[in-house]
C-alpha positions as CSV (number, residue, x, y, z in Angstrom):
1,M,9.8,-68.1,-115.9
2,S,11.2,-67.2,-112.7
3,E,12.7,-64.0,-112.9
4,K,12.2,-61.0,-110.9
5,L,9.8,-58.6,-112.4
6,L,10.6,-55.8,-109.7
7,E,13.3,-54.8,-108.0
8,I,12.5,-53.6,-104.2
9,E,14.7,-51.4,-102.3
10,P,14.6,-51.6,-99.7
11,S,14.4,-55.5,-98.5
12,E,13.0,-54.4,-95.5
13,L,10.2,-52.0,-94.3
14,K,12.3,-49.7,-91.5
15,I,9.6,-47.7,-89.8
16,M,10.8,-45.1,-87.3
17,F,8.5,-45.9,-84.6
18,E,7.2,-43.3,-82.2
19,L,4.1,-44.2,-79.6
20,E,0.7,-42.5,-80.6
21,K,2.2,-41.1,-83.7
22,R,1.6,-42.1,-87.2
23,C,4.7,-43.7,-88.8
24,S,5.8,-44.5,-92.5
25,C,8.7,-45.5,-95.1
26,T,9.1,-45.7,-98.1
27,V,9.7,-48.2,-100.8
28,H,11.0,-48.1,-104.3
29,L,9.7,-50.4,-107.0
30,V,12.2,-51.0,-110.0
31,N,11.1,-51.9,-113.1
32,N,14.6,-52.6,-115.3
33,T,12.2,-54.5,-118.1
34,D,11.0,-53.5,-120.9
35,Q,7.4,-54.6,-120.0
36,Y,4.6,-53.2,-118.2
37,I,4.5,-54.5,-114.9
38,A,1.2,-54.1,-112.6
39,F,1.7,-54.8,-108.7
40,K,-0.7,-55.2,-105.9
41,V,-0.1,-55.0,-101.9
42,K,-1.0,-57.2,-99.0
43,T,-0.4,-57.0,-95.3
44,T,-1.0,-59.3,-92.8
45,S,-2.3,-56.4,-90.6
46,P,-4.6,-54.7,-93.3
47,S,-6.2,-52.2,-89.9
48,K,-3.1,-51.3,-88.6
49,Y,-1.4,-50.0,-92.3
50,S,-2.4,-48.2,-95.3
51,V,-0.1,-48.5,-98.7
52,I,-0.2,-45.7,-100.9
53,P,-0.6,-46.5,-103.8
54,S,-1.5,-50.4,-103.3
55,I,-2.4,-51.3,-106.9
56,S,-0.1,-49.8,-109.9
57,I,1.2,-50.0,-113.1
58,V,5.3,-49.5,-113.5
59,H,6.0,-48.5,-116.7
60,P,9.2,-50.0,-118.6
61,K,12.7,-48.3,-117.3
62,T,10.9,-47.0,-114.6
63,Q,10.2,-46.9,-111.0
64,C,7.3,-46.3,-108.2
65,E,7.6,-45.1,-104.4
66,L,5.5,-47.0,-102.2
67,T,4.2,-44.9,-98.8
68,V,3.6,-47.4,-96.0
69,I,2.0,-45.5,-93.0
70,M,1.1,-47.4,-89.8
71,E,-1.1,-45.7,-87.5
72,A,-0.7,-44.7,-84.4
73,Q,-0.3,-47.1,-81.8
74,Q,-0.8,-46.7,-78.2
75,V,1.5,-49.4,-76.8
76,V,5.4,-50.0,-77.7
77,P,5.9,-53.5,-78.8
78,A,8.1,-56.1,-76.4
79,D,11.8,-55.4,-77.3
80,M,10.4,-53.3,-80.4
81,K,10.2,-56.1,-82.6
82,C,6.8,-56.4,-84.8
83,K,5.6,-59.9,-86.8
84,D,3.9,-57.7,-89.4
85,K,4.8,-58.6,-93.0
86,F,4.0,-57.3,-96.7
87,L,3.6,-59.1,-99.5
88,I,3.8,-57.4,-103.0
89,Q,2.8,-59.4,-106.3
90,S,3.5,-58.2,-109.9
91,T,2.9,-59.4,-113.5
92,T,2.9,-58.3,-116.5
93,V,0.2,-56.6,-118.1
94,S,-0.1,-55.2,-121.7
95,I,0.3,-51.6,-123.0
96,G,-2.7,-49.5,-122.9
97,T,-3.9,-51.4,-119.6
98,A,-5.2,-48.6,-117.3
99,E,-4.9,-48.5,-113.4
100,E,-8.8,-49.4,-113.4
101,E,-8.4,-52.8,-114.8
102,I,-6.0,-54.1,-112.4
103,T,-8.0,-56.0,-109.6
104,S,-7.5,-58.9,-107.6
105,T,-8.4,-61.7,-110.2
106,L,-5.4,-60.5,-111.9
107,F,-2.9,-61.6,-109.5
108,R,-4.7,-65.5,-108.8
109,K,-2.5,-68.1,-109.6
110,N,-4.6,-70.5,-111.3
111,T,-5.7,-68.1,-114.2
112,G,-2.0,-69.1,-116.0
113,R,-0.3,-65.8,-115.6
114,Y,3.4,-65.8,-114.1
115,I,2.9,-64.2,-110.3
116,D,6.0,-62.8,-108.8
117,E,6.0,-62.5,-105.3
118,S,8.4,-60.3,-103.0
119,K,8.1,-60.6,-98.9
120,L,9.0,-57.9,-96.8
121,R,9.1,-58.0,-92.9
122,V,8.8,-54.6,-91.0
123,V,11.3,-53.6,-88.8
124,L,10.6,-51.0,-86.2
125,I,13.5,-48.4,-85.5
126,S,13.8,-46.4,-82.4
127,P,13.9,-42.7,-83.0
128,P,17.3,-41.0,-82.4
129,Q,18.0,-39.4,-79.4
130,S,18.9,-35.6,-80.1
131,P,21.8,-34.1,-78.3
132,V,20.9,-31.9,-75.1
133,S,22.1,-28.4,-75.4
134,H,23.7,-26.6,-72.2
135,N,20.6,-24.2,-72.7
136,E,17.9,-26.9,-72.5
137,V,19.9,-28.6,-69.3
138,L,19.6,-25.3,-68.2
139,K,16.4,-24.6,-69.0
140,Q,15.5,-28.1,-67.3
141,V,17.1,-27.1,-64.1
142,T,15.6,-23.8,-63.7
143,S,11.9,-25.4,-64.2
144,E,12.3,-27.7,-61.7
145,L,14.0,-25.6,-59.0
146,K,10.6,-23.3,-59.7
147,L,8.7,-26.1,-59.1
148,A,10.3,-27.0,-55.8
149,R,10.0,-23.4,-54.8
150,D,6.2,-23.1,-55.9
151,V,5.6,-26.4,-53.6
152,E,7.8,-24.7,-50.7
153,D,5.6,-21.2,-50.8
154,R,2.2,-23.6,-51.2
155,K,3.3,-25.6,-47.8
156,E,4.4,-22.4,-46.1
157,A,0.8,-20.8,-47.0
158,E,-1.0,-23.8,-45.9
159,S,1.0,-23.7,-42.8
160,E,0.0,-19.7,-42.2
161,E,-3.4,-21.1,-43.2
162,D,-3.5,-23.7,-40.6
163,F,-2.3,-21.4,-37.9
164,K,-5.2,-18.5,-38.7
165,L,-7.6,-21.0,-38.4
166,T,-6.5,-22.4,-34.9
167,E,-6.1,-18.9,-33.7
168,D,-9.7,-18.4,-35.1
169,I,-11.2,-21.4,-33.4
170,K,-9.6,-20.6,-29.9
171,E,-11.0,-17.2,-30.3
172,L,-14.3,-18.4,-31.6
173,K,-13.9,-20.9,-28.4
174,L,-13.5,-18.2,-26.0
175,R,-16.3,-16.1,-27.3
176,V,-18.6,-19.5,-26.9
177,K,-17.5,-19.9,-23.3
178,T,-17.9,-15.8,-22.5
179,M,-21.8,-16.4,-23.6
180,E,-22.1,-19.2,-21.6
181,S,-20.9,-17.4,-18.7
182,K,-23.2,-14.4,-19.4
183,L,-26.4,-17.1,-20.2
184,N,-25.5,-18.4,-16.8
185,E,-25.8,-15.1,-15.1
186,A,-29.0,-14.2,-17.2
187,E,-30.2,-17.5,-16.0
188,V,-29.5,-16.8,-11.9
189,T,-31.1,-13.0,-12.4
190,I,-34.0,-14.4,-14.2
191,T,-34.3,-17.3,-11.2
192,M,-34.1,-14.7,-8.6
193,L,-37.0,-12.3,-10.2
194,R,-39.1,-15.1,-10.5
195,E,-38.8,-15.5,-6.7
196,G,-39.0,-12.6,-5.7
197,R,-42.4,-12.1,-8.0
198,S,-43.6,-15.3,-6.0
199,T,-42.9,-13.7,-2.5
200,A,-44.8,-10.6,-3.4
201,T,-47.8,-12.2,-5.1
202,K,-47.6,-13.9,-1.5
203,E,-47.4,-11.1,0.7
204,R,-50.2,-9.2,-1.6
205,Q,-52.2,-12.1,-1.3
206,K,-51.9,-12.3,2.6
207,S,-52.3,-8.8,3.1
208,K,-55.7,-8.7,1.1
209,Q,-56.7,-11.7,3.7
210,E,-56.2,-9.6,6.5
211,L,-57.7,-6.8,5.3
212,V,-61.0,-9.0,4.8
213,M,-60.4,-10.3,8.4
214,S,-60.1,-6.9,9.9
215,K,-63.4,-5.5,8.2
216,K,-65.0,-8.5,9.3
217,D,-63.8,-7.7,12.9
218,S,-65.0,-4.1,12.9
219,S,-68.5,-4.6,11.5
220,P,-70.7,-5.5,15.2
221,K,-68.5,-2.8,16.9
222,E,-69.7,-0.3,14.5
223,I,-73.4,-1.1,15.0
224,E,-73.4,-1.4,18.8
225,V,-71.9,2.2,18.5
226,G,-74.5,3.5,16.2
227,I,-77.3,2.0,18.5
228,C,-76.0,4.0,21.6
229,F,-76.1,7.3,19.7
230,L,-79.7,6.6,18.4
231,F,-80.6,5.7,21.8
232,L,-79.1,9.2,23.7
233,F,-80.7,10.9,20.8
234,M,-84.3,9.6,21.2
235,V,-83.4,10.3,25.4
236,A,-82.8,13.5,24.1
237,I,-85.6,14.3,22.2
238,A,-87.9,12.5,25.0
239,L,-86.6,15.2,27.5
240,G,-87.3,18.3,25.3
241,F,-90.4,17.1,24.8
242,G,-91.1,17.2,28.5
243,Y,-89.9,20.5,29.1
């Protein structure tokens, strides 16, 4: 027995790839037989894809739609080529078989059951480029012009700030120079005051010394004058008693 149990449409998994977005495609499994067909979907990259449903039963003369989802990718594959593959296994089951009874052991080849296998490769497709309208072009140009004006305005503002800063620095330097000049004048004045105070102190000390010396020189003369007056006074008294 080598007949195909399920017809698979399409024969390739064409996924419209977009960076950092989940992408998906659909696959139809068509059962043209009068039997109940169970299927299971496998992939070479199970962490990269999810399939809904991955295991189920297709009733006679009906079809089942699968959704293959690629998780968001951070890197664009080289040349948009993908080596991932899918394998769809199918086998007949009896009427009344529940989906819960469909397990991996059902699709083992060593059980003697006929297992039909179909391989599908993944084909990545770039999303179509939407035509750019006149309004969108105008909007983009306007946005770029606004950005350019903002840059120019920012440069002018920075230039004005630099000029103001330069003027402030010049004014500050002038103030510092003026303060240094006043400080020098104050130092000269303080030095002159100190010298004047030192000279005055020396003059006072000299005057004190001269005063002390003058007192020492005048003391013997006062004693002599006193003795003379005392002698004359005694002579006068003696003469008075004589009369």
